[in-house]
C-alpha positions as semicolon CSV with decimal commas, in nm:
position;residue;x (nm);y (nm);z (nm)
1;M;-9,549;-3,602;3,546
2;S;-9,314;-3,792;3,316
3;N;-9,399;-3,859;2,955
4;P;-9,325;-4,225;2,863
5;E;-9,299;-4,135;2,493
6;E;-9,042;-3,862;2,556
7;E;-8,843;-4,088;2,789
8;E;-8,835;-4,362;2,526
9;K;-8,718;-4,109;2,263
10;Q;-8,439;-3,988;2,491
11;V;-8,321;-4,346;2,550
12;V;-8,304;-4,403;2,172
13;V;-8,102;-4,085;2,118
14;Q;-7,857;-4,183;2,393
15;A;-7,825;-4,529;2,242
16;V;-7,751;-4,383;1,899
17;E;-7,493;-4,147;2,046
18;H;-7,333;-4,434;2,237
19;D;-7,306;-4,641;1,921
20;L;-7,145;-4,350;1,735
21;L;-6,907;-4,235;2,008
22;N;-6,770;-4,519;2,219
23;E;-6,555;-4,397;2,507
24;E;-6,400;-4,738;2,553
25;E;-6,288;-4,749;2,188
26;I;-6,149;-4,398;2,154
27;G;-6,040;-4,319;2,509
28;S;-6,170;-4,068;2,761
29;D;-5,977;-3,766;2,634
30;L;-6,098;-3,794;2,276
31;F;-6,448;-3,886;2,393
32;N;-6,469;-3,575;2,610
33;Y;-6,335;-3,363;2,324
34;L;-6,581;-3,493;2,064
35;N;-6,889;-3,544;2,277
36;P;-7,004;-3,177;2,280
37;Y;-6,996;-3,174;1,899
38;F;-7,190;-3,499;1,874
39;K;-7,456;-3,359;2,104
40;Q;-7,519;-3,070;1,862
41;G;-7,665;-3,309;1,607
42;E;-7,847;-3,139;1,320
43;S;-7,756;-2,791;1,444
44;L;-7,386;-2,846;1,369
45;T;-7,287;-2,684;1,039
46;E;-6,911;-2,636;1,076
47;L;-6,647;-2,858;1,234
48;D;-6,301;-2,706;1,272
49;F;-6,034;-2,932;1,423
50;Q;-5,732;-2,771;1,254
51;H;-5,391;-2,850;1,406
52;Q;-5,533;-3,069;1,683
53;E;-5,346;-3,391;1,593
54;L;-5,648;-3,596;1,698
55;G;-5,545;-3,891;1,484
56;V;-5,712;-4,180;1,306
57;K;-5,958;-4,259;1,585
58;M;-6,108;-3,912;1,558
59;A;-6,157;-3,945;1,182
60;I;-6,320;-4,286;1,219
61;A;-6,543;-4,163;1,500
62;I;-6,678;-3,859;1,318
63;S;-6,719;-4,053;0,995
64;K;-6,980;-4,268;1,170
65;N;-7,190;-3,972;1,279
66;T;-7,535;-3,982;1,121
67;T;-7,684;-3,675;1,290
68;W;-7,475;-3,397;1,132
69;T;-7,708;-3,376;0,835
70;N;-7,644;-3,002;0,795
71;L;-7,264;-3,013;0,809
72;I;-7,123;-2,787;0,537
73;S;-6,759;-2,738;0,640
74;L;-6,508;-2,994;0,771
75;E;-6,158;-2,863;0,852
76;L;-5,917;-3,136;0,961
77;Q;-5,585;-2,977;0,869
78;N;-5,282;-3,138;1,035
79;N;-5,454;-3,412;1,232
80;E;-5,253;-3,723;1,145
81;I;-5,560;-3,906;1,017
82;G;-5,356;-4,107;0,766
83;V;-5,485;-4,344;0,503
84;E;-5,723;-4,524;0,740
85;G;-5,884;-4,198;0,847
86;A;-5,936;-4,080;0,490
87;I;-6,092;-4,412;0,392
88;A;-6,332;-4,386;0,687
89;L;-6,434;-4,031;0,595
90;S;-6,489;-4,132;0,234
91;K;-6,756;-4,381;0,339
92;N;-6,973;-4,118;0,505
93;T;-7,312;-4,077;0,338
94;T;-7,467;-3,833;0,587
95;W;-7,292;-3,510;0,496
96;T;-7,484;-3,448;0,174
97;K;-7,462;-3,071;0,226
98;L;-7,084;-3,067;0,269
99;T;-6,925;-2,786;0,067
100;T;-6,575;-2,761;0,220
101;L;-6,332;-3,040;0,302
102;C;-5,977;-2,959;0,415
103;L;-5,732;-3,241;0,486
104;H;-5,413;-3,037;0,441
105;T;-5,099;-3,206;0,583
106;N;-5,251;-3,540;0,672
107;E;-5,045;-3,798;0,479
108;I;-5,348;-3,975;0,336
109;G;-5,144;-4,103;0,043
110;A;-5,269;-4,228;-0,291
111;E;-5,490;-4,487;-0,122
112;G;-5,670;-4,218;0,076
113;A;-5,720;-4,001;-0,231
114;I;-5,856;-4,298;-0,425
115;A;-6,110;-4,364;-0,150
116;L;-6,220;-4,000;-0,137
117;S;-6,260;-3,988;-0,514
118;K;-6,519;-4,266;-0,492
119;N;-6,749;-4,080;-0,255
120;T;-7,078;-4,006;-0,429
121;S;-7,255;-3,828;-0,141
122;W;-7,074;-3,495;-0,147
123;A;-7,240;-3,360;-0,461
124;N;-7,238;-3,008;-0,314
125;L;-6,863;-3,001;-0,251
126;T;-6,716;-2,669;-0,367
127;T;-6,375;-2,661;-0,191
128;L;-6,133;-2,952;-0,163
129;D;-5,793;-2,900;-0,002
130;L;-5,565;-3,201;-0,018
131;S;-5,241;-3,006;-0,018
132;Y;-4,933;-3,178;0,126
133;T;-5,105;-3,514;0,174
134;S;-4,862;-3,731;-0,028
135;I;-5,121;-3,843;-0,281
136;G;-4,874;-3,852;-0,573
137;A;-4,964;-3,898;-0,937
138;E;-5,175;-4,204;-0,860
139;G;-5,395;-4,007;-0,621
140;A;-5,431;-3,718;-0,865
141;I;-5,534;-3,956;-1,141
142;A;-5,803;-4,106;-0,917
143;L;-5,937;-3,764;-0,823
144;S;-5,949;-3,663;-1,188
145;K;-6,196;-3,944;-1,255
146;N;-6,449;-3,814;-1,005
147;T;-6,779;-3,716;-1,166
148;T;-6,975;-3,632;-0,850
149;W;-6,823;-3,296;-0,757
150;I;-7,000;-3,096;-1,028
151;N;-7,002;-2,786;-0,805
152;L;-6,629;-2,789;-0,727
153;T;-6,485;-2,437;-0,745
154;T;-6,156;-2,469;-0,553
155;L;-5,902;-2,750;-0,573
156;D;-5,569;-2,736;-0,387
157;L;-5,326;-3,022;-0,449
158;S;-5,006;-2,838;-0,357
159;G;-4,695;-3,027;-0,250
160;N;-4,805;-3,371;-0,360
161;S;-4,553;-3,467;-0,630
162;I;-4,830;-3,531;-0,878
163;N;-4,576;-3,471;-1,156
164;A;-4,669;-3,431;-1,522
165;E;-4,874;-3,751;-1,514
166;G;-5,103;-3,617;-1,246
167;A;-5,139;-3,278;-1,410
168;I;-5,228;-3,440;-1,742
169;A;-5,503;-3,641;-1,572
170;I;-5,642;-3,339;-1,387
171;S;-5,652;-3,139;-1,710
172;K;-5,880;-3,395;-1,869
173;N;-6,155;-3,389;-1,605
174;P;-6,479;-3,292;-1,782
175;T;-6,689;-3,252;-1,466
176;W;-6,541;-2,950;-1,289
177;T;-6,698;-2,689;-1,515
178;N;-6,736;-2,448;-1,223
179;L;-6,370;-2,458;-1,118
180;T;-6,246;-2,109;-1,035
181;T;-5,928;-2,180;-0,833
182;L;-5,663;-2,440;-0,910
183;V;-5,357;-2,453;-0,685
184;L;-5,082;-2,695;-0,787
185;K;-4,780;-2,543;-0,613
186;N;-4,465;-2,749;-0,569
187;N;-4,565;-3,054;-0,773
188;S;-4,284;-3,099;-1,027
189;I;-4,533;-3,096;-1,313
190;G;-4,279;-2,942;-1,552
191;A;-4,346;-2,811;-1,900
192;E;-4,522;-3,132;-2,001
193;G;-4,780;-3,094;-1,725
194;V;-4,840;-2,729;-1,799
195;I;-4,884;-2,795;-2,169
196;A;-5,162;-3,040;-2,078
197;L;-5,326;-2,790;-1,843
198;S;-5,309;-2,519;-2,109
199;E;-5,506;-2,738;-2,346
200;N;-5,800;-2,755;-2,107
201;T;-6,122;-2,611;-2,246
202;T;-6,353;-2,701;-1,954
203;W;-6,254;-2,446;-1,691
204;T;-6,419;-2,144;-1,848
205;N;-6,471;-1,990;-1,502
206;L;-6,109;-2,023;-1,387
207;T;-5,993;-1,708;-1,208
208;T;-5,688;-1,830;-1,011
209;L;-5,405;-2,053;-1,132
210;D;-5,113;-2,112;-0,896
211;L;-4,818;-2,304;-1,042
212;H;-4,545;-2,184;-0,804
213;L;-4,232;-2,399;-0,797
214;N;-4,302;-2,645;-1,077
215;N;-4,000;-2,607;-1,305
216;I;-4,218;-2,520;-1,605
217;G;-3,950;-2,307;-1,774
218;D;-4,006;-2,091;-2,079
219;E;-4,178;-2,376;-2,259
220;G;-4,444;-2,398;-1,989
221;A;-4,491;-2,021;-1,969
222;I;-4,536;-2,003;-2,345
223;A;-4,787;-2,289;-2,336
224;I;-5,007;-2,106;-2,085
225;T;-5,037;-1,807;-2,314
226;K;-5,189;-2,029;-2,581
227;N;-5,494;-2,108;-2,370
228;T;-5,792;-1,905;-2,488
229;T;-6,046;-2,057;-2,248
230;W;-5,944;-1,886;-1,924
231;T;-6,072;-1,543;-2,020
232;N;-6,176;-1,476;-1,659
233;L;-5,827;-1,531;-1,515
234;T;-5,750;-1,275;-1,244
235;T;-5,455;-1,432;-1,058
236;L;-5,156;-1,608;-1,214
237;N;-4,866;-1,730;-1,002
238;L;-4,564;-1,853;-1,196
239;S;-4,302;-1,777;-0,932
240;N;-3,987;-1,987;-0,902
241;N;-4,026;-2,163;-1,237
242;Q;-3,700;-2,097;-1,424
243;I;-3,863;-1,851;-1,662
244;S;-3,625;-1,628;-1,855
245;A;-3,674;-1,322;-2,071
246;K;-3,795;-1,550;-2,348
247;G;-4,093;-1,667;-2,145
248;A;-4,169;-1,319;-2,012
249;I;-4,171;-1,174;-2,361
250;V;-4,434;-1,422;-2,476
251;L;-4,640;-1,367;-2,159
252;S;-4,630;-0,993;-2,221
253;K;-4,800;-1,039;-2,556
254;D;-5,110;-1,189;-2,396
255;D;-5,431;-1,021;-2,502
256;F;-5,687;-1,261;-2,350
257;W;-5,647;-1,203;-1,975
258;K;-5,828;-0,871;-1,966
259;S;-5,935;-0,934;-1,605
260;L;-5,585;-1,010;-1,473
261;T;-5,527;-0,838;-1,139
262;T;-5,232;-1,031;-0,992
263;L;-4,919;-1,154;-1,169
264;N;-4,644;-1,321;-0,968
265;L;-4,317;-1,394;-1,148
266;C;-4,092;-1,382;-0,842
267;D;-3,770;-1,582;-0,833
268;N;-3,726;-1,626;-1,207
269;S;-3,466;-1,473;-1,438
270;I;-3,658;-1,243;-1,671
271;G;-3,394;-0,967;-1,650
272;D;-3,421;-0,622;-1,805
273;E;-3,540;-0,762;-2,135
274;G;-3,830;-0,945;-1,973
275;A;-3,923;-0,648;-1,755
276;N;-3,920;-0,423;-2,059
277;A;-4,156;-0,659;-2,243
278;L;-4,400;-0,682;-1,951
279;S;-4,410;-0,305;-1,918
280;Q;-4,541;-0,278;-2,272
281;N;-4,846;-0,498;-2,222
282;V;-5,161;-0,294;-2,284
283;T;-5,417;-0,565;-2,205
284;W;-5,379;-0,590;-1,827
285;T;-5,558;-0,266;-1,748
286;N;-5,690;-0,413;-1,422
287;L;-5,350;-0,525;-1,291
288;A;-5,331;-0,445;-0,920
289;S;-5,033;-0,651;-0,804
290;L;-4,707;-0,716;-0,990
291;E;-4,443;-0,923;-0,811
292;L;-4,098;-0,939;-0,972
293;M;-3,874;-1,011;-0,675
294;W;-3,541;-1,186;-0,753
295;N;-3,542;-1,147;-1,130
296;D;-3,205;-0,993;-1,220
297;I;-3,370;-0,664;-1,307
298;G;-3,141;-0,364;-1,328
299;V;-3,169;0,003;-1,416
300;E;-3,293;-0,059;-1,768
301;G;-3,577;-0,281;-1,645
302;A;-3,680;-0,030;-1,379
303;V;-3,684;0,251;-1,635
304;A;-3,905;0,044;-1,865
305;I;-4,150;-0,041;-1,585
306;S;-4,161;0,322;-1,474
307;N;-4,272;0,423;-1,823
308;N;-4,581;0,204;-1,807
309;T;-4,906;0,394;-1,850
310;T;-5,149;0,101;-1,857
311;W;-5,155;-0,014;-1,495
312;T;-5,368;0,266;-1,351
313;N;-5,508;0,026;-1,091
314;L;-5,170;-0,094;-0,962
315;T;-5,163;-0,109;-0,582
316;T;-4,863;-0,337;-0,519
317;L;-4,524;-0,341;-0,692
318;D;-4,253;-0,574;-0,566
319;L;-3,907;-0,530;-0,717
320;S;-3,715;-0,648;-0,412
321;Y;-3,381;-0,827;-0,444
322;N;-3,296;-0,684;-0,784
323;S;-3,032;-0,426;-0,877
324;I;-3,213;-0,111;-0,987
325;G;-2,988;0,125;-0,788
326;A;-3,040;0,498;-0,737
327;E;-3,092;0,549;-1,110
328;G;-3,372;0,292;-1,119
329;A;-3,535;0,441;-0,811
330;N;-3,518;0,783;-0,971
331;A;-3,693;0,648;-1,281
332;L;-3,971;0,488;-1,075
333;S;-4,025;0,813;-0,888
334;K;-4,125;0,984;-1,212
335;N;-4,418;0,753;-1,278
336;T;-4,748;0,940;-1,270
337;T;-4,975;0,651;-1,369
338;W;-4,986;0,446;-1,048
339;I;-5,220;0,676;-0,860
340;N;-5,353;0,387;-0,649
341;L;-5,016;0,248;-0,538
342;T;-5,025;0,145;-0,172
343;T;-4,730;-0,096;-0,142
344;L;-4,382;-0,057;-0,291
345;N;-4,108;-0,308;-0,210
346;L;-3,755;-0,216;-0,320
347;R;-3,562;-0,412;-0,058
348;D;-3,200;-0,500;-0,140
349;N;-3,162;-0,299;-0,462
350;S;-2,838;-0,107;-0,402
351;I;-3,036;0,213;-0,348
352;S;-2,850;0,499;-0,180
353;D;-2,965;0,824;-0,018
354;E;-2,983;0,969;-0,366
355;G;-3,235;0,707;-0,471
356;A;-3,446;0,745;-0,158
357;I;-3,455;1,123;-0,197
358;A;-3,559;1,079;-0,560
359;L;-3,846;0,851;-0,454
360;S;-3,962;1,111;-0,202
361;R;-4,012;1,361;-0,484
362;N;-4,294;1,155;-0,632
363;T;-4,624;1,340;-0,599
364;T;-4,850;1,069;-0,742
365;W;-4,837;0,796;-0,477
366;T;-5,055;0,975;-0,225
367;N;-5,206;0,648;-0,102
368;L;-4,874;0,476;-0,027
369;D;-4,894;0,306;0,312
370;T;-4,612;0,048;0,291
371;L;-4,260;0,117;0,166
372;D;-3,980;-0,136;0,208
373;L;-3,631;0,003;0,148
374;G;-3,448;-0,235;0,380
375;D;-3,107;-0,382;0,301
376;N;-3,005;-0,086;0,089
377;S;-2,746;0,183;0,160
378;I;-2,978;0,455;0,283
379;G;-2,858;0,691;0,552
380;G;-3,017;0,967;0,754
381;M;-3,085;1,200;0,462
382;G;-3,270;0,936;0,263
383;E;-3,460;0,819;0,569
384;N;-3,575;1,169;0,656
385;A;-3,682;1,233;0,298
386;V;-3,912;0,931;0,263
387;K;-4,051;0,960;0,615
388;S;-4,133;1,325;0,561
389;R;-4,297;1,251;0,228
390;W;-4,513;0,966;0,357
391;P;-4,560;1,018;0,733
392;Q;-4,864;0,790;0,731
393;A;-4,681;0,496;0,578
394;E;-4,508;0,198;0,736
395;I;-4,152;0,242;0,614
396;N;-3,889;-0,027;0,661
397;L;-3,525;0,075;0,634
398;A;-3,377;-0,204;0,844
399;N;-3,072;-0,395;0,723
400;Y;-3,052;-0,765;0,804
């Protein structure tokens, strides 16, 4: 026997769903794609539409949903939602539990960022990824004025040309006291932007700072070392930033980052002098990964690094595309401190059989599972030596 009350309730639900998801407006294909998610209602907690290219209509449609009251994660990477889509999303007041919003590669522009910054419903937001969305300095400035996201821990604005102006604005935000990860890769912020960031005293919980490809130079590197707030910093990426020995020397004198585990200085020009300075740092006792690829490091630099006795927790050392030669490889082989080393990359370093054989004589790296010696001048003797020494390891000797 039918229940009139239940039937009436079902009619209301269908009417609500029809209002939210109109097949005539969005087309059959998108309707059929979205409908199963709409039917989940309160039970839906995560929505992942990455790389679907569903467009503006999708963004507008989901922004109108009022039943996803428990939604915590929204991943819309590479969906061509544009400015209009971002504006629609920003007006949503239902997703009060939202913690993760990813709009990577969506061309929302400054206007879209401005709209998002004005949303006051997402007070629980912890992760915001707006990388490669063309927001520019204007968008970054708008975001910096947000006072709602008090729980924000991760902010990724990579590839947005926010420039120094945007970085300066971001550095002055007083609300993001819980920020742990700041990724500003490829933004042309320069030394001026980094100087502003280094003066920040709010981000006491910051653990990861990624400034890859920002043309900060020695001036920027030196500025970072003057910050005494980021005592919890574990990961610092300064790769491809035109840092010379001068900048590396100042970095090496740091005595605040006692928790540092990862330092990436790839594609700079620190040379032997810079490598020598870094090797003498006694503060980074927890350093696990050191990346110095493409840094004009020769034999002298390799010898200095090999003499380090502080990095007992080092698991990854990348010296690829330098010029350490057989003599440098021989020096590294004598290191007895890196007992936890698992990955060693010495690709393209003018290492001969002699150098490979020298490496194979190391008795400390018992945990080594990845060794890259490609693009060197290693023949059969060198190959046999390293493969016999570390039969369990993945060893690359290919020349490209």
